[in-house]
C-alpha positions in Angstrom: -17.9 -5.8 2.7 -19.3 -4.7 -0.7 -20.7 -1.1 -0.6 -23.7 -0.4 -2.9 -26.3 2.2 -2.7 -29.4 2.4 -4.9 -27.9 -0.3 -7.2 -24.7 1.7 -7.4 -21.4 1.2 -5.8 -20.8 3.4 -2.8 -17.5 5.3 -2.9 -16.4 6.2 0.6 -13.8 8.4 2.1 -10.3 7.2 2.8 -10.9 8.0 6.5 -13.4 5.2 6.6 -10.8 2.6 5.5 -9.3 0.8 8.5 -5.9 -0.6 7.7 -4.6 -3.7 9.4 -1.2 -4.6 10.7 -0.4 -6.6 7.6 -2.0 -4.2 5.1 -0.1 -3.9 1.8 -0.3 -0.9 -0.7 -0.2 -1.4 -4.4 0.4 1.7 -6.6 -0.5 2.1 -10.2 0.1 4.8 -12.8 -2.7 6.9 -11.3 -0.5 7.5 -8.3 2.2 9.0 -10.4 -0.3 11.1 -12.4 -1.7 12.5 -9.2 1.7 14.0 -8.5 2.6 15.1 -12.0 0.5 15.0 -15.2 3.7 14.3 -17.2 3.0 10.7 -16.4 -0.4 10.7 -18.2 0.8 9.1 -21.4 -0.4 5.5 -22.0 2.7 4.3 -23.9 6.3 5.3 -23.3 7.3 4.0 -26.7 4.6 5.9 -28.5 5.4 9.0 -26.5 9.1 8.7 -27.5 8.1 8.2 -31.2 5.7 11.1 -31.1 8.5 13.4 -29.8 10.9 12.2 -32.4 13.3 10.3 -30.2 13.1 7.2 -32.4 13.4 6.9 -36.2 11.3 4.6 -38.3 13.9 1.8 -38.4 14.1 1.8 -34.6 10.4 1.7 -34.2 10.2 -1.2 -36.7 12.5 -3.2 -34.5 10.0 -3.0 -31.7 7.3 -4.0 -34.1 9.3 -6.9 -35.5 9.6 -8.5 -32.0 6.1 -7.4 -31.1 7.2 -5.7 -27.9 7.4 -2.4 -26.2 10.1 -3.7 -23.8 13.2 -1.4 -24.0 15.2 -3.8 -21.8 14.7 -6.7 -24.2 15.5 -4.7 -27.4 18.6 -3.3 -25.9 19.7 -6.8 -24.7 19.1 -8.3 -28.2 21.1 -5.5 -29.9 24.0 -5.7 -27.4 24.2 -9.4 -27.8 24.1 -9.2 -31.6 26.8 -6.5 -31.6 29.1 -8.6 -29.6 28.4 -11.8 -31.5 29.4 -10.0 -34.7 32.6 -8.7 -33.0 33.5 -12.3 -31.9 33.0 -13.6 -35.4 34.8 -10.6 -36.9 31.7 -9.5 -38.8 31.5 -5.7 -39.5 28.0 -4.4 -39.1 28.0 -0.8 -37.9 24.2 -0.6 -38.2 23.6 -2.8 -35.2 26.1 -0.8 -33.1 24.6 2.5 -34.1 21.0 1.2 -33.5 22.0 0.1 -30.0 23.5 3.5 -29.2 20.5 5.3 -30.7 17.9 3.3 -28.8 19.8 3.7 -25.5 20.3 7.4 -26.2 16.6 7.9 -27.0 15.7 6.2 -23.7 18.1 8.3 -21.7 17.0 11.6 -23.3 13.3 10.6 -23.4 13.1 9.8 -19.7 15.1 12.9 -18.9 12.5 15.1 -20.7 9.4 13.2 -19.4 10.3 12.7 -15.8 9.6 15.2 -13.1 12.5 17.0 -11.4 13.0 16.5 -7.6 12.1 20.1 -6.8 8.9 19.9 -8.8 7.5 17.0 -6.6 9.2 17.9 -3.3 6.0 19.2 -1.7 4.3 15.9 -2.3 7.0 13.7 -0.7 6.0 14.4 2.9 2.3 13.4 2.5 3.2 10.4 0.3 5.8 9.1 2.8 3.3 9.5 5.7 0.7 7.6 3.7 3.1 4.8 2.8 4.2 4.5 6.4 0.7 3.2 7.3 1.5 -0.1 5.5 3.6 -3.1 6.2 4.6 -3.4 2.5 4.3 -1.1 -0.6 4.5 -2.4 -4.2 4.9 0.2 -6.9 4.1 -0.8 -10.5 5.6 2.5 -11.7 9.0 2.9 -13.2 9.5 6.6 -12.0 11.3 7.8 -8.9 8.4 9.3 -6.9 8.2 6.3 -4.4 12.0 6.2 -4.2 12.3 9.9 -3.4 9.4 9.7 -0.9 11.1 6.7 0.8 14.3 8.6 1.2 12.4 11.7 2.5 10.5 9.5 5.0 13.7 8.0 6.3 14.4 11.3 8.1 11.8 10.1 10.6 13.7 8.5 13.5 10.7 6.4 14.5 9.9 4.8 11.1 12.0 3.4 8.3 11.5 2.5 4.7 13.5 -0.5 3.4 13.8 -1.7 -0.2 16.0 -4.7 0.9 19.0 -3.6 -1.2 22.2 -3.9 0.7 25.2 -2.1 -0.8 23.2 -1.8 -4.0 22.4 -5.6 -4.3 19.0 -7.1 -3.4 19.0 -9.4 -0.4 16.9 -12.4 -1.2 16.5 -13.1 2.5 14.2 -10.1 2.4 11.9 -11.2 5.3 14.5 -10.3 7.9 14.0 -6.6 7.0 10.4 -6.7 8.3 11.4 -5.9 11.8 12.2 -2.3 13.0 15.8 -1.6 13.9 17.3 0.3 16.9 14.9 2.8 18.3 12.4 2.6 15.4 8.8 1.8 16.2 7.8 0.5 12.7 9.0 0.0 9.2 7.7 -0.4 5.6 9.2 -2.6 2.9 9.2 -1.2 -0.7 9.2 -3.4 -3.8 9.0 -2.8 -7.6 7.2 -5.7 -9.4 7.9 -4.1 -12.8 11.3 -2.6 -11.9 12.3 1.0 -11.6 14.5 3.6 -13.2 16.7 3.2 -10.1 17.4 -0.5 -11.0 19.8 -1.6 -13.7 21.4 -4.8 -15.0 24.8 -5.7 -16.4 24.4 -7.8 -19.6 27.9 -9.2 -19.2 27.6 -10.4 -15.6 23.9 -10.6 -15.2 24.1 -8.6 -12.0 21.0 -6.6 -11.0 21.6 -3.6 -8.8 20.2 -0.3 -7.5 21.8 2.9 -8.7 22.7 5.2 -5.9 23.9 8.7 -5.7 25.2 10.9 -2.9 22.1 13.1 -3.0 18.6 12.6 -4.1 18.8 15.8 -6.2 21.3 14.2 -8.6 19.8 10.7 -8.7 18.2 11.2 -12.1 21.5 12.4 -13.6 23.3 9.5 -11.9 20.8 7.0 -13.5 21.4 8.5 -17.0 25.2 8.4 -16.5 25.0 4.7 -15.4 22.9 3.8 -18.5 25.5 5.3 -20.8 27.9 2.5 -19.9 28.1 0.0 -22.7 26.8 -3.2 -21.0 24.3 -1.5 -18.6 20.6 -1.6 -19.4 17.6 -0.4 -17.3 15.6 -2.9 -15.3 12.0 -1.8 -15.7 8.9 -2.9 -17.7 6.8 0.0 -18.7 4.2 -1.7 -20.9 3.2 -4.7 -23.0 0.8 -7.6 -22.8 0.5 -9.8 -19.8 2.4 -12.6 -21.6 5.2 -10.2 -22.5 5.4 -8.8 -19.0 5.6 -12.2 -17.4 8.2 -13.3 -19.8 10.4 -10.3 -19.1 9.8 -10.8 -15.3 11.0 -14.4 -15.6 14.3 -13.2 -17.1 15.3 -11.2 -14.0 15.9 -12.7 -10.6 14.7 -9.6 -8.7 11.4 -9.2 -10.5 10.7 -12.9 -10.4 11.3 -12.9 -6.6 8.9 -9.9 -6.1 6.1 -11.4 -8.2 6.3 -15.0 -7.1 7.6 -14.8 -3.5 7.1 -11.3 -2.0 3.6 -10.5 -3.3 2.1 -13.9 -2.5 3.5 -13.6 1.1 0.5 -14.0 3.5 -1.5 -10.8 4.0 -5.2 -10.3 4.4 -5.7 -6.7 3.3 -4.6 -4.8 0.2 -5.1 -1.1 -0.6 -4.9 -0.4 -4.3 -4.3 3.2 -5.4 -4.3 4.4 -9.0 -4.3 1.0 -10.6 -6.6 0.4 -13.6 -7.0 -3.4 -13.4 -6.0 -3.8 -17.0 -5.8 -7.2 -18.7 -2.0 -6.5 -19.2 -1.5 -6.7 -15.5 -3.6 -9.9 -14.8 -0.4 -11.5 -13.3 -0.5 -8.9 -10.5 -4.0 -9.8 -9.5 -3.1 -13.5 -9.5 -0.2 -12.8 -7.1 -2.5 -10.8 -4.8 -4.8 -13.8 -4.7 -2.0 -16.1 -3.7 -1.4 -13.9 -0.6 -4.7 -15.1 0.8 -6.2 -11.6 0.6 -9.6 -11.4 2.2 -10.3 -7.7 1.6 -9.5 -5.2 -1.1 -9.8 -1.4 -0.8 -9.6 0.3 -4.2 -9.3 3.9 -5.1 -11.7 5.5 -7.6 -10.9 8.6 -9.6 -14.0 10.7 -9.5 -15.5 11.3 -12.9 -18.3 10.5 -15.3 -17.3 6.8 -15.6 -16.6 6.0 -11.9 -19.5 3.5 -11.7 -18.4 1.8 -14.9 -14.9 1.5 -13.4 -16.3 0.0 -10.1 -18.4 -2.5 -12.0 -15.6 -3.6 -14.2 -13.2 -4.0 -11.3 -15.8 -5.8 -9.2 -16.3 -8.3 -12.0 -12.6 -8.8 -12.6 -11.9 -9.4 -8.9 -14.8 -12.0 -8.6 -13.6 -13.8 -11.7 -10.2 -14.3 -10.1 -11.2 -14.7 -6.4 -14.7 -16.0 -6.5 -17.1 -14.5 -4.0 -14.9 -15.0 -0.9 -13.5 -11.5 -0.9 -14.6 -8.2 0.6 -14.4 -5.2 -1.7 -14.7 -1.5 -0.9 -14.1 1.6 -3.0 -12.8 4.9 -1.8 -12.3 8.4 -3.3 -8.8 8.9 -4.5 -9.0 12.6 -3.6 -9.8 11.8 0.0 -7.9 13.9 2.6 -4.7 12.2 3.9 -4.8 9.8 1.0 -1.6 9.5 -1.0 -0.5 13.1 -1.7 -3.7 14.8 -0.6 -3.5 17.2 2.4 
């Protein structure tokens, strides 16, 4: 169903959106910004440079490889450092650059990310909203979904599962779709672009979830884990579609989420806070592979809302053809995301 009124796209309330049993939720950066305006920057690398976390040489390294991917740059530097060590080549600049880039990332994320207490009041409505869906995909690297998932798991009748067992992702993820014990329902959580809570060992190639004894200390635990020599974060914060797809292909978890979990058959997708940018065209292609028949898309109320609807409408029909129902809803609707 395509809602138009007087040649304009109609933007309805969330209460008018009927979710289905197999509905999936996709979260973009607008979801994080709705919780904390700290996430309003468009480029993590540019924000770090603006705040002085990187020097000119370190920024030029990203420019040389034409990337904003911290994981890739750290991996290249670590490999170069250890190749030099193996060949008995002394080059302290590579070692210092590796430490500086990693330190900048640690301190930059620490400064830009919300504290648990600052977002605590949003966790209950977010967990309730996410519980309406069979599956949730978050394109954001931050910990908001992770914290809301842990908060929501206090509900004895519903569970959130990210399919990590003892910190390692279980590639037989479909078996987690069924509720356990006395639970009535469950929601699976996935991160197509990774998360601060995920890391990778360069030496062993192992990808895992960082866990702490309490959610309050999770951000500190992540920073402590990153300080280990061979550990690098597993998240993609920005870049072109080609750069993102290349980075995804280098990690087993991200590749599984994009090419197996997202295309799993489901007819209805709710999309909240996602801008449908060209850099995320691979996400729309994966949604198409799921056999989606209906897309419900949030709209941020503002002067350009009709322009946004028109652009999204065109992008969807270019990818899907005309065999898709589209509806737009107000992102500030009651009971939607973190709205009371």
